[in-house]
All heavy atoms as TSV, in Angstrom:
chain	resi	resn	atom	element	x	y	z
A	1	MET	N	N	10.082	45.940	39.619
A	1	MET	CA	C	10.392	44.901	38.662
A	1	MET	C	C	11.880	44.580	38.788
A	1	MET	O	O	12.719	45.475	38.798
A	1	MET	CB	C	10.060	45.395	37.262
A	1	MET	CG	C	10.159	44.350	36.175
A	1	MET	SD	S	8.931	43.049	36.191
A	1	MET	CE	C	7.462	43.903	35.695
A	2	TYR	N	N	12.195	43.310	38.911
A	2	TYR	CA	C	13.570	42.841	39.000
A	2	TYR	C	C	13.945	42.110	37.719
A	2	TYR	O	O	13.084	41.627	36.994
A	2	TYR	CB	C	13.749	41.858	40.164
A	2	TYR	CG	C	13.416	42.419	41.511
A	2	TYR	CD1	C	12.305	41.949	42.209
A	2	TYR	CD2	C	14.215	43.377	42.118
A	2	TYR	CE1	C	12.002	42.439	43.467
A	2	TYR	CE2	C	13.920	43.868	43.375
A	2	TYR	CZ	C	12.807	43.391	44.044
A	2	TYR	OH	O	12.516	43.880	45.289
A	3	ARG	N	N	15.226	41.988	37.475
A	3	ARG	CA	C	15.744	41.181	36.374
A	3	ARG	C	C	16.612	40.088	36.982
A	3	ARG	O	O	17.256	40.303	38.002
A	3	ARG	CB	C	16.576	42.037	35.428
A	3	ARG	CG	C	15.764	43.134	34.796
A	3	ARG	CD	C	16.568	43.942	33.797
A	3	ARG	NE	N	15.832	45.110	33.348
A	3	ARG	CZ	C	14.793	45.085	32.531
A	3	ARG	NH1	N	14.359	43.940	32.077
A	3	ARG	NH2	N	14.190	46.194	32.178
A	4	GLY	N	N	16.618	38.939	36.352
A	4	GLY	CA	C	17.418	37.854	36.888
A	4	GLY	C	C	17.575	36.718	35.896
A	4	GLY	O	O	17.110	36.799	34.751
A	5	THR	N	N	18.217	35.653	36.359
A	5	THR	CA	C	18.506	34.484	35.535
A	5	THR	C	C	18.160	33.231	36.318
A	5	THR	O	O	18.478	33.131	37.510
A	5	THR	CB	C	20.008	34.458	35.172
A	5	THR	OG1	O	20.335	35.679	34.510
A	5	THR	CG2	C	20.341	33.289	34.271
A	6	ILE	N	N	17.538	32.277	35.658
A	6	ILE	CA	C	17.220	31.013	36.318
A	6	ILE	C	C	18.517	30.239	36.525
A	6	ILE	O	O	19.236	29.938	35.570
A	6	ILE	CB	C	16.208	30.195	35.511
A	6	ILE	CG1	C	14.890	30.960	35.448
A	6	ILE	CG2	C	16.028	28.807	36.128
A	6	ILE	CD1	C	13.808	30.301	34.656
A	7	LEU	N	N	18.827	29.933	37.783
A	7	LEU	CA	C	20.050	29.210	38.118
A	7	LEU	C	C	19.845	27.705	38.111
A	7	LEU	O	O	20.697	26.958	37.647
A	7	LEU	CB	C	20.551	29.616	39.501
A	7	LEU	CG	C	21.159	30.991	39.634
A	7	LEU	CD1	C	21.638	31.206	41.068
A	7	LEU	CD2	C	22.317	31.165	38.676
A	8	TYR	N	N	18.736	27.255	38.694
A	8	TYR	CA	C	18.470	25.820	38.764
A	8	TYR	C	C	17.009	25.596	39.128
A	8	TYR	O	O	16.310	26.523	39.538
A	8	TYR	CB	C	19.394	25.114	39.756
A	8	TYR	CG	C	19.293	25.593	41.189
A	8	TYR	CD1	C	18.478	24.947	42.114
A	8	TYR	CD2	C	20.038	26.688	41.631
A	8	TYR	CE1	C	18.389	25.376	43.415
A	8	TYR	CE2	C	19.959	27.123	42.934
A	8	TYR	CZ	C	19.140	26.457	43.829
A	8	TYR	OH	O	19.056	26.889	45.134
A	9	PHE	N	N	16.571	24.363	38.953
A	9	PHE	CA	C	15.221	23.946	39.317
A	9	PHE	C	C	15.309	22.963	40.475
A	9	PHE	O	O	16.320	22.272	40.635
A	9	PHE	CB	C	14.529	23.257	38.134
A	9	PHE	CG	C	14.152	24.212	37.031
A	9	PHE	CD1	C	15.045	24.497	36.017
A	9	PHE	CD2	C	12.916	24.817	37.007
A	9	PHE	CE1	C	14.717	25.378	34.996
A	9	PHE	CE2	C	12.568	25.704	35.996
A	9	PHE	CZ	C	13.470	25.978	34.993
A	10	SER	N	N	14.242	22.887	41.250
A	10	SER	CA	C	14.170	21.890	42.313
A	10	SER	C	C	14.247	20.498	41.693
A	10	SER	O	O	14.043	20.319	40.488
A	10	SER	CB	C	12.872	22.058	43.106
A	10	SER	OG	O	11.757	21.872	42.253
A	11	ASP	N	N	14.523	19.491	42.500
A	11	ASP	CA	C	14.650	18.116	41.997
A	11	ASP	C	C	13.413	17.650	41.247
A	11	ASP	O	O	13.522	16.905	40.278
A	11	ASP	CB	C	14.958	17.145	43.143
A	11	ASP	CG	C	16.370	17.321	43.680
A	11	ASP	OD1	O	17.213	17.923	42.975
A	11	ASP	OD2	O	16.624	16.862	44.807
A	12	ASP	N	N	12.238	18.093	41.670
A	12	ASP	CA	C	11.008	17.672	40.988
A	12	ASP	C	C	10.636	18.600	39.826
A	12	ASP	O	O	9.658	18.374	39.124
A	12	ASP	CB	C	9.845	17.554	41.967
A	12	ASP	CG	C	9.472	18.872	42.639
A	12	ASP	OD1	O	10.008	19.937	42.256
A	12	ASP	OD2	O	8.641	18.826	43.557
A	13	GLY	N	N	11.416	19.666	39.613
A	13	GLY	CA	C	11.201	20.569	38.485
A	13	GLY	C	C	10.082	21.568	38.651
A	13	GLY	O	O	9.760	22.304	37.724
A	14	ARG	N	N	9.492	21.655	39.837
A	14	ARG	CA	C	8.334	22.526	40.028
A	14	ARG	C	C	8.661	23.895	40.607
A	14	ARG	O	O	7.789	24.758	40.684
A	14	ARG	CB	C	7.288	21.827	40.878
A	14	ARG	CG	C	6.736	20.596	40.155
A	14	ARG	CD	C	5.540	20.022	40.818
A	14	ARG	NE	N	5.883	19.469	42.128
A	14	ARG	CZ	C	5.068	18.752	42.854
A	14	ARG	NH1	N	3.843	18.497	42.426
A	14	ARG	NH2	N	5.438	18.281	44.016
A	15	ILE	N	N	9.922	24.113	41.012
A	15	ILE	CA	C	10.328	25.414	41.547
A	15	ILE	C	C	11.607	25.851	40.842
A	15	ILE	O	O	12.588	25.108	40.804
A	15	ILE	CB	C	10.547	25.369	43.069
A	15	ILE	CG1	C	9.219	25.024	43.763
A	15	ILE	CG2	C	11.108	26.692	43.584
A	15	ILE	CD1	C	9.320	24.876	45.256
A	16	ALA	N	N	11.579	27.054	40.275
A	16	ALA	CA	C	12.763	27.641	39.646
A	16	ALA	C	C	13.410	28.587	40.639
A	16	ALA	O	O	12.729	29.402	41.267
A	16	ALA	CB	C	12.370	28.403	38.387
A	17	HIS	N	N	14.712	28.487	40.779
A	17	HIS	CA	C	15.467	29.377	41.646
A	17	HIS	C	C	16.115	30.424	40.751
A	17	HIS	O	O	16.839	30.087	39.815
A	17	HIS	CB	C	16.503	28.596	42.446
A	17	HIS	CG	C	15.875	27.607	43.365
A	17	HIS	ND1	N	15.689	27.865	44.700
A	17	HIS	CD2	C	15.351	26.387	43.136
A	17	HIS	CE1	C	15.087	26.828	45.262
A	17	HIS	NE2	N	14.873	25.921	44.328
A	18	ILE	N	N	15.837	31.687	41.034
A	18	ILE	CA	C	16.230	32.793	40.166
A	18	ILE	C	C	17.215	33.699	40.897
A	18	ILE	O	O	16.917	34.204	41.980
A	18	ILE	CB	C	14.990	33.611	39.743
A	18	ILE	CG1	C	13.990	32.705	39.030
A	18	ILE	CG2	C	15.397	34.788	38.862
A	18	ILE	CD1	C	12.632	33.347	38.822
A	19	TRP	N	N	18.388	33.894	40.269
A	19	TRP	CA	C	19.359	34.855	40.776
A	19	TRP	C	C	18.885	36.225	40.347
A	19	TRP	O	O	18.601	36.466	39.183
A	19	TRP	CB	C	20.740	34.561	40.200
A	19	TRP	CG	C	21.731	35.638	40.496
A	19	TRP	CD1	C	22.434	35.795	41.648
A	19	TRP	CD2	C	22.127	36.708	39.635
A	19	TRP	NE1	N	23.244	36.904	41.551
A	19	TRP	CE2	C	23.077	37.486	40.322
A	19	TRP	CE3	C	21.766	37.088	38.341
A	19	TRP	CZ2	C	23.661	38.606	39.769
A	19	TRP	CZ3	C	22.349	38.214	37.794
A	19	TRP	CH2	C	23.288	38.950	38.505
A	20	CYS	N	N	18.814	37.141	41.289
A	20	CYS	CA	C	18.356	38.499	41.018
A	20	CYS	C	C	19.553	39.395	40.765
A	20	CYS	O	O	20.546	39.343	41.496
A	20	CYS	CB	C	17.559	39.009	42.215
A	20	CYS	SG	S	16.935	40.679	42.007
A	21	ALA	N	N	19.480	40.226	39.726
A	21	ALA	CA	C	20.569	41.137	39.378
A	21	ALA	C	C	20.671	42.319	40.346
A	21	ALA	O	O	21.593	43.111	40.258
A	21	ALA	CB	C	20.388	41.638	37.944
A	22	LYS	N	N	19.740	42.447	41.272
A	22	LYS	CA	C	19.749	43.530	42.255
A	22	LYS	C	C	20.946	43.378	43.201
A	22	LYS	O	O	21.388	42.265	43.480
A	22	LYS	CB	C	18.443	43.478	43.057
A	22	LYS	CG	C	18.322	44.538	44.107
A	22	LYS	CD	C	17.019	44.395	44.859
A	22	LYS	CE	C	16.969	45.400	45.992
A	22	LYS	NZ	N	15.745	45.317	46.745
A	23	ALA	N	N	21.441	44.493	43.698
A	23	ALA	CA	C	22.547	44.462	44.654
A	23	ALA	C	C	22.233	43.510	45.799
A	23	ALA	O	O	21.110	43.484	46.306
A	23	ALA	CB	C	22.803	45.864	45.197
A	24	GLY	N	N	23.190	42.713	46.190
A	24	GLY	CA	C	22.996	41.739	47.248
A	24	GLY	C	C	22.634	40.369	46.704
A	24	GLY	O	O	22.690	39.382	47.406
A	25	ASN	N	N	22.242	40.305	45.450
A	25	ASN	CA	C	21.952	39.061	44.740
A	25	ASN	C	C	21.046	38.083	45.502
A	25	ASN	O	O	21.391	36.928	45.682
A	25	ASN	CB	C	23.253	38.347	44.359
A	25	ASN	CG	C	24.126	39.204	43.486
A	25	ASN	OD1	O	23.645	40.061	42.773
A	25	ASN	ND2	N	25.413	38.973	43.556
A	26	PRO	N	N	19.893	38.540	45.949
A	26	PRO	CA	C	19.002	37.588	46.622
A	26	PRO	C	C	18.461	36.549	45.640
A	26	PRO	O	O	18.311	36.834	44.451
A	26	PRO	CB	C	17.861	38.467	47.148
A	26	PRO	CG	C	17.843	39.635	46.210
A	26	PRO	CD	C	19.275	39.860	45.813
A	27	LEU	N	N	18.211	35.348	46.116
A	27	LEU	CA	C	17.571	34.317	45.300
A	27	LEU	C	C	16.069	34.409	45.476
A	27	LEU	O	O	15.577	34.584	46.588
A	27	LEU	CB	C	18.030	32.918	45.730
A	27	LEU	CG	C	19.353	32.432	45.194
A	27	LEU	CD1	C	19.675	31.063	45.780
A	27	LEU	CD2	C	19.355	32.358	43.688
A	28	PHE	N	N	15.350	34.298	44.379
A	28	PHE	CA	C	13.896	34.252	44.406
A	28	PHE	C	C	13.461	32.894	43.894
A	28	PHE	O	O	14.209	32.217	43.188
A	28	PHE	CB	C	13.297	35.355	43.526
A	28	PHE	CG	C	13.310	36.705	44.171
A	28	PHE	CD1	C	14.450	37.487	44.150
A	28	PHE	CD2	C	12.179	37.190	44.807
A	28	PHE	CE1	C	14.475	38.735	44.753
A	28	PHE	CE2	C	12.187	38.440	45.405
A	28	PHE	CZ	C	13.335	39.212	45.376
A	29	ARG	N	N	12.244	32.496	44.235
A	29	ARG	CA	C	11.706	31.217	43.783
A	29	ARG	C	C	10.372	31.442	43.073
A	29	ARG	O	O	9.547	32.215	43.532
A	29	ARG	CB	C	11.517	30.286	44.972
A	29	ARG	CG	C	12.839	29.863	45.580
A	29	ARG	CD	C	12.679	28.797	46.622
A	29	ARG	NE	N	12.300	29.250	47.947
A	29	ARG	CZ	C	13.114	29.877	48.792
A	29	ARG	NH1	N	14.323	30.163	48.448
A	29	ARG	NH2	N	12.700	30.223	49.976
A	30	ALA	N	N	10.215	30.732	41.958
A	30	ALA	CA	C	8.955	30.757	41.208
A	30	ALA	C	C	8.401	29.347	41.163
A	30	ALA	O	O	9.147	28.385	40.960
A	30	ALA	CB	C	9.194	31.274	39.790
A	31	ARG	N	N	7.084	29.224	41.332
A	31	ARG	CA	C	6.422	27.909	41.331
A	31	ARG	C	C	5.750	27.647	39.987
A	31	ARG	O	O	5.084	28.522	39.432
A	31	ARG	CB	C	5.363	27.859	42.423
A	31	ARG	CG	C	5.922	27.882	43.811
A	31	ARG	CD	C	4.797	27.807	44.830
A	31	ARG	NE	N	4.201	29.119	44.984
A	31	ARG	CZ	C	4.188	29.805	46.124
A	31	ARG	NH1	N	4.707	29.291	47.201
A	31	ARG	NH2	N	3.641	30.991	46.175
A	32	GLU	N	N	5.907	26.442	39.498
A	32	GLU	CA	C	5.263	26.034	38.246
A	32	GLU	C	C	3.758	26.263	38.306
A	32	GLU	O	O	3.159	26.739	37.334
A	32	GLU	CB	C	5.546	24.559	37.973
A	32	GLU	CG	C	4.874	24.034	36.729
A	32	GLU	CD	C	5.114	22.554	36.521
A	32	GLU	OE1	O	5.454	21.848	37.488
A	32	GLU	OE2	O	4.942	22.110	35.371
A	33	ALA	N	N	3.137	25.965	39.430
A	33	ALA	CA	C	1.685	26.109	39.572
A	33	ALA	C	C	1.217	27.547	39.355
A	33	ALA	O	O	0.086	27.781	38.927
A	33	ALA	CB	C	1.244	25.614	40.950
A	34	ASP	N	N	2.094	28.517	39.622
A	34	ASP	CA	C	1.733	29.928	39.455
A	34	ASP	C	C	1.913	30.427	38.022
A	34	ASP	O	O	1.341	31.446	37.646
A	34	ASP	CB	C	2.567	30.805	40.391
A	34	ASP	CG	C	2.263	30.548	41.855
A	34	ASP	OD1	O	1.148	30.065	42.158
A	34	ASP	OD2	O	3.143	30.821	42.694
A	35	PHE	N	N	2.712	29.711	37.214
A	35	PHE	CA	C	3.032	30.161	35.855
A	35	PHE	C	C	3.002	28.988	34.864
A	35	PHE	O	O	3.963	28.762	34.124
A	35	PHE	CB	C	4.418	30.827	35.826
A	35	PHE	CG	C	4.569	31.900	36.869
A	35	PHE	CD1	C	5.272	31.657	38.038
A	35	PHE	CD2	C	3.986	33.141	36.690
A	35	PHE	CE1	C	5.394	32.634	39.006
A	35	PHE	CE2	C	4.096	34.125	37.657
A	35	PHE	CZ	C	4.806	33.872	38.824
A	36	PRO	N	N	1.910	28.212	34.816
A	36	PRO	CA	C	1.889	26.996	33.991
A	36	PRO	C	C	2.076	27.253	32.501
A	36	PRO	O	O	2.691	26.437	31.808
A	36	PRO	CB	C	0.523	26.380	34.279
A	36	PRO	CG	C	-0.322	27.516	34.756
A	36	PRO	CD	C	0.619	28.445	35.471
A	37	GLU	N	N	1.594	28.382	31.993
A	37	GLU	CA	C	1.707	28.655	30.560
A	37	GLU	C	C	3.135	29.020	30.161
A	37	GLU	O	O	3.558	28.792	29.031
A	37	GLU	CB	C	0.739	29.767	30.138
A	37	GLU	CG	C	1.063	31.152	30.666
A	37	GLU	CD	C	0.854	31.369	32.171
A	37	GLU	OE1	O	0.121	30.581	32.815
A	37	GLU	OE2	O	1.432	32.321	32.706
A	38	LEU	N	N	3.898	29.574	31.072
A	38	LEU	CA	C	5.270	29.997	30.796
A	38	LEU	C	C	6.296	28.891	31.083
A	38	LEU	O	O	7.370	28.859	30.496
A	38	LEU	CB	C	5.588	31.237	31.651
A	38	LEU	CG	C	6.902	31.947	31.434
A	38	LEU	CD1	C	7.007	32.447	29.990
A	38	LEU	CD2	C	7.040	33.097	32.402
A	39	TRP	N	N	5.928	27.965	31.956
A	39	TRP	CA	C	6.877	26.976	32.475
A	39	TRP	C	C	7.623	26.181	31.395
A	39	TRP	O	O	8.841	26.002	31.511
A	39	TRP	CB	C	6.183	26.034	33.450
A	39	TRP	CG	C	7.126	25.559	34.502
A	39	TRP	CD1	C	7.695	24.322	34.600
A	39	TRP	CD2	C	7.631	26.311	35.601
A	39	TRP	NE1	N	8.519	24.256	35.687
A	39	TRP	CE2	C	8.491	25.478	36.327
A	39	TRP	CE3	C	7.438	27.615	36.041
A	39	TRP	CZ2	C	9.169	25.890	37.466
A	39	TRP	CZ3	C	8.101	28.028	37.168
A	39	TRP	CH2	C	8.954	27.184	37.865
A	40	PRO	N	N	6.957	25.704	30.346
A	40	PRO	CA	C	7.682	24.910	29.341
A	40	PRO	C	C	8.794	25.686	28.630
A	40	PRO	O	O	9.697	25.077	28.052
A	40	PRO	CB	C	6.596	24.503	28.345
A	40	PRO	CG	C	5.320	24.617	29.095
A	40	PRO	CD	C	5.517	25.737	30.072
A	41	THR	N	N	8.776	27.006	28.661
A	41	THR	CA	C	9.799	27.805	27.968
A	41	THR	C	C	10.992	28.126	28.855
A	41	THR	O	O	11.984	28.677	28.367
A	41	THR	CB	C	9.206	29.125	27.449
A	41	THR	OG1	O	8.792	29.928	28.568
A	41	THR	CG2	C	8.021	28.882	26.532
A	42	LEU	N	N	10.908	27.802	30.146
A	42	LEU	CA	C	11.973	28.164	31.074
A	42	LEU	C	C	13.043	27.079	31.152
A	42	LEU	O	O	12.730	25.898	31.277
A	42	LEU	CB	C	11.397	28.407	32.469
A	42	LEU	CG	C	10.352	29.510	32.574
A	42	LEU	CD1	C	9.826	29.599	33.994
A	42	LEU	CD2	C	10.916	30.843	32.118
A	43	LEU	N	N	14.286	27.496	31.079
A	43	LEU	CA	C	15.438	26.605	31.184
A	43	LEU	C	C	16.475	27.258	32.087
A	43	LEU	O	O	16.431	28.474	32.313
A	43	LEU	CB	C	16.072	26.388	29.805
A	43	LEU	CG	C	15.181	25.820	28.711
A	43	LEU	CD1	C	15.886	25.925	27.365
A	43	LEU	CD2	C	14.823	24.385	29.025
A	44	VAL	N	N	17.423	26.481	32.584
A	44	VAL	CA	C	18.539	27.068	33.318
A	44	VAL	C	C	19.228	28.057	32.383
A	44	VAL	O	O	19.463	27.758	31.213
A	44	VAL	CB	C	19.508	25.973	33.793
A	44	VAL	CG1	C	20.793	26.581	34.327
A	44	VAL	CG2	C	18.844	25.098	34.844
A	45	GLY	N	N	19.487	29.247	32.872
A	45	GLY	CA	C	20.123	30.284	32.077
A	45	GLY	C	C	19.156	31.246	31.419
A	45	GLY	O	O	19.571	32.251	30.855
A	46	THR	N	N	17.848	30.969	31.498
A	46	THR	CA	C	16.849	31.863	30.918
A	46	THR	C	C	16.831	33.176	31.693
A	46	THR	O	O	16.776	33.189	32.921
A	46	THR	CB	C	15.446	31.232	30.964
A	46	THR	OG1	O	15.456	30.013	30.239
A	46	THR	CG2	C	14.395	32.160	30.381
A	47	ASN	N	N	16.896	34.295	30.978
A	47	ASN	CA	C	16.793	35.618	31.597
A	47	ASN	C	C	15.322	35.990	31.732
A	47	ASN	O	O	14.546	35.808	30.790
A	47	ASN	CB	C	17.530	36.663	30.762
A	47	ASN	CG	C	19.017	36.436	30.767
A	47	ASN	OD1	O	19.584	35.997	31.753
A	47	ASN	ND2	N	19.656	36.726	29.656
A	48	VAL	N	N	14.961	36.478	32.910
A	48	VAL	CA	C	13.564	36.795	33.201
A	48	VAL	C	C	13.452	38.166	33.853
A	48	VAL	O	O	14.433	38.714	34.373
A	48	VAL	CB	C	12.939	35.726	34.141
A	48	VAL	CG1	C	12.840	34.383	33.442
A	48	VAL	CG2	C	13.719	35.592	35.432
A	49	VAL	N	N	12.254	38.718	33.795
A	49	VAL	CA	C	11.895	39.906	34.570
A	49	VAL	C	C	10.747	39.475	35.486
A	49	VAL	O	O	9.894	38.688	35.088
A	49	VAL	CB	C	11.493	41.105	33.679
A	49	VAL	CG1	C	12.689	41.644	32.940
A	49	VAL	CG2	C	10.399	40.748	32.714
A	50	PHE	N	N	10.752	39.976	36.711
A	50	PHE	CA	C	9.760	39.501	37.677
A	50	PHE	C	C	9.531	40.519	38.782
A	50	PHE	O	O	10.337	41.401	39.011
A	50	PHE	CB	C	10.196	38.156	38.268
A	50	PHE	CG	C	11.483	38.204	39.053
A	50	PHE	CD1	C	11.454	38.359	40.423
A	50	PHE	CD2	C	12.708	38.111	38.422
A	50	PHE	CE1	C	12.629	38.409	41.157
A	50	PHE	CE2	C	13.892	38.159	39.135
A	50	PHE	CZ	C	13.854	38.308	40.505
A	51	ASP	N	N	8.414	40.365	39.453
A	51	ASP	CA	C	8.132	41.047	40.706
A	51	ASP	C	C	8.108	39.971	41.767
A	51	ASP	O	O	7.651	38.848	41.512
A	51	ASP	CB	C	6.774	41.753	40.671
A	51	ASP	CG	C	6.821	43.065	39.908
A	51	ASP	OD1	O	7.825	43.792	40.058
A	51	ASP	OD2	O	5.876	43.350	39.174
A	52	GLY	N	N	8.596	40.310	42.940
A	52	GLY	CA	C	8.634	39.312	43.995
A	52	GLY	C	C	8.398	39.914	45.353
A	52	GLY	O	O	8.504	41.122	45.545
A	53	LYS	N	N	8.069	39.046	46.283
A	53	LYS	CA	C	7.919	39.430	47.682
A	53	LYS	C	C	9.211	39.078	48.389
A	53	LYS	O	O	9.656	37.929	48.344
A	53	LYS	CB	C	6.764	38.672	48.322
A	53	LYS	CG	C	5.414	39.052	47.779
A	53	LYS	CD	C	4.332	38.315	48.519
A	53	LYS	CE	C	2.979	38.726	47.998
A	53	LYS	NZ	N	1.897	38.064	48.705
A	54	THR	N	N	9.832	40.062	49.014
A	54	THR	CA	C	11.048	39.784	49.764
A	54	THR	C	C	10.678	39.347	51.166
A	54	THR	O	O	9.532	39.439	51.580
A	54	THR	CB	C	11.965	41.017	49.797
A	54	THR	OG1	O	11.245	42.092	50.381
A	54	THR	CG2	C	12.426	41.393	48.401
A	55	GLY	N	N	11.664	38.858	51.872
A	55	GLY	CA	C	11.428	38.369	53.222
A	55	GLY	C	C	11.510	36.862	53.232
A	55	GLY	O	O	12.257	36.266	52.470
A	56	ASN	N	N	10.731	36.235	54.065
A	56	ASN	CA	C	10.779	34.786	54.208
A	56	ASN	C	C	10.292	34.092	52.946
A	56	ASN	O	O	9.120	34.135	52.617
A	56	ASN	CB	C	9.927	34.358	55.406
A	56	ASN	CG	C	10.129	32.898	55.740
A	56	ASN	OD1	O	11.097	32.293	55.297
A	56	ASN	ND2	N	9.213	32.349	56.506
A	57	GLY	N	N	11.191	33.505	52.205
A	57	GLY	CA	C	10.821	32.742	51.027
A	57	GLY	C	C	11.145	33.402	49.709
A	57	GLY	O	O	11.457	32.729	48.753
A	58	GLN	N	N	11.072	34.731	49.626
A	58	GLN	CA	C	11.385	35.445	48.392
A	58	GLN	C	C	10.660	34.855	47.180
A	58	GLN	O	O	11.271	34.444	46.208
A	58	GLN	CB	C	12.893	35.476	48.141
A	58	GLN	CG	C	13.710	35.892	49.325
A	58	GLN	CD	C	14.337	37.248	49.201
A	58	GLN	OE1	O	14.094	38.054	50.054
A	58	GLN	NE2	N	15.117	37.515	48.217
A	59	TRP	N	N	9.338	34.804	47.211
A	59	TRP	CA	C	8.550	34.197	46.143
A	59	TRP	C	C	8.233	35.194	45.037
A	59	TRP	O	O	7.992	36.367	45.288
A	59	TRP	CB	C	7.244	33.627	46.698
A	59	TRP	CG	C	7.502	32.425	47.536
A	59	TRP	CD1	C	7.492	32.377	48.908
A	59	TRP	CD2	C	7.837	31.127	47.092
A	59	TRP	NE1	N	7.802	31.114	49.325
A	59	TRP	CE2	C	8.012	30.319	48.236
A	59	TRP	CE3	C	8.004	30.554	45.834
A	59	TRP	CZ2	C	8.346	28.972	48.156
A	59	TRP	CZ3	C	8.338	29.212	45.765
A	59	TRP	CH2	C	8.504	28.435	46.906
A	60	VAL	N	N	8.223	34.699	43.814
A	60	VAL	CA	C	7.905	35.503	42.635
A	60	VAL	C	C	6.388	35.612	42.490
A	60	VAL	O	O	5.676	34.623	42.638
A	60	VAL	CB	C	8.524	34.857	41.374
A	60	VAL	CG1	C	8.032	35.523	40.118
A	60	VAL	CG2	C	10.042	34.906	41.449
A	61	VAL	N	N	5.891	36.832	42.200
A	61	VAL	CA	C	4.452	37.030	42.026
A	61	VAL	C	C	4.071	37.348	40.581
A	61	VAL	O	O	2.913	37.219	40.206
A	61	VAL	CB	C	3.900	38.109	42.978
A	61	VAL	CG1	C	4.032	37.658	44.420
A	61	VAL	CG2	C	4.576	39.445	42.772
A	62	SER	N	N	5.041	37.780	39.761
A	62	SER	CA	C	4.811	37.918	38.312
A	62	SER	C	C	6.117	37.530	37.624
A	62	SER	O	O	7.203	37.787	38.153
A	62	SER	CB	C	4.371	39.327	37.932
A	62	SER	OG	O	5.448	40.232	38.049
A	63	LEU	N	N	6.008	36.932	36.444
A	63	LEU	CA	C	7.196	36.405	35.782
A	63	LEU	C	C	7.009	36.467	34.271
A	63	LEU	O	O	5.954	36.082	33.754
A	63	LEU	CB	C	7.412	34.950	36.210
A	63	LEU	CG	C	8.598	34.202	35.624
A	63	LEU	CD1	C	9.914	34.797	36.145
A	63	LEU	CD2	C	8.517	32.729	35.994
A	64	ASN	N	N	8.015	36.972	33.570
A	64	ASN	CA	C	8.022	37.026	32.110
A	64	ASN	C	C	9.436	36.822	31.603
A	64	ASN	O	O	10.408	37.066	32.332
A	64	ASN	CB	C	7.511	38.376	31.598
A	64	ASN	CG	C	6.029	38.518	31.802
A	64	ASN	OD1	O	5.251	37.806	31.185
A	64	ASN	ND2	N	5.635	39.438	32.675
A	65	LEU	N	N	9.554	36.418	30.351
A	65	LEU	CA	C	10.875	36.316	29.727
A	65	LEU	C	C	11.407	37.725	29.541
A	65	LEU	O	O	10.661	38.649	29.215
A	65	LEU	CB	C	10.771	35.620	28.377
A	65	LEU	CG	C	10.300	34.165	28.409
A	65	LEU	CD1	C	10.161	33.636	26.999
A	65	LEU	CD2	C	11.249	33.303	29.224
A	66	ALA	N	N	12.713	37.893	29.750
A	66	ALA	CA	C	13.340	39.206	29.547
A	66	ALA	C	C	13.503	39.454	28.055
A	66	ALA	O	O	13.691	38.503	27.298
A	66	ALA	CB	C	14.699	39.243	30.239
A	67	PRO	N	N	13.416	40.710	27.649
A	67	PRO	CA	C	13.714	41.015	26.242
A	67	PRO	C	C	15.113	40.514	25.897
A	67	PRO	O	O	15.987	40.454	26.763
A	67	PRO	CB	C	13.639	42.539	26.191
A	67	PRO	CG	C	12.774	42.921	27.335
A	67	PRO	CD	C	13.048	41.889	28.398
A	68	ASP	N	N	15.358	40.152	24.655
A	68	ASP	CA	C	16.645	39.630	24.222
A	68	ASP	C	C	17.802	40.519	24.683
A	68	ASP	O	O	17.757	41.729	24.543
A	68	ASP	CB	C	16.704	39.512	22.696
A	68	ASP	CG	C	15.857	38.353	22.196
A	68	ASP	OD1	O	15.522	37.468	22.995
A	68	ASP	OD2	O	15.551	38.346	20.994
A	69	GLY	N	N	18.814	39.860	25.245
A	69	GLY	CA	C	20.012	40.573	25.639
A	69	GLY	C	C	19.961	41.233	27.002
A	69	GLY	O	O	20.939	41.778	27.450
A	70	GLU	N	N	18.831	41.197	27.670
A	70	GLU	CA	C	18.727	41.829	28.989
A	70	GLU	C	C	18.843	40.798	30.093
A	70	GLU	O	O	18.356	39.697	29.971
A	70	GLU	CB	C	17.392	42.568	29.132
A	70	GLU	CG	C	17.301	43.804	28.303
A	70	GLU	CD	C	16.077	44.618	28.652
A	70	GLU	OE1	O	15.524	44.468	29.754
A	70	GLU	OE2	O	15.652	45.410	27.803
A	71	VAL	N	N	19.512	41.209	31.167
A	71	VAL	CA	C	19.584	40.376	32.365
A	71	VAL	C	C	19.019	41.172	33.504
A	71	VAL	O	O	19.130	42.340	33.584
A	71	VAL	CB	C	21.033	39.967	32.687
A	71	VAL	CG1	C	21.078	39.188	33.976
A	71	VAL	CG2	C	21.611	39.165	31.563
């Protein structure tokens, strides 16, 4: 499980780019189609917890809002 913050969304708003708090600060991407129920609550600066696949693309496979105060 990683912790991170949404940095920005793609121009069409369907992909969130997430800065990961892990050493090396890799960027992960989450797709609206994978998390439609959560998507309306996500904004730039939202802290999240997630699992992701590293390597080519760094895609998020699970995504939730972080507990208050956690990054």
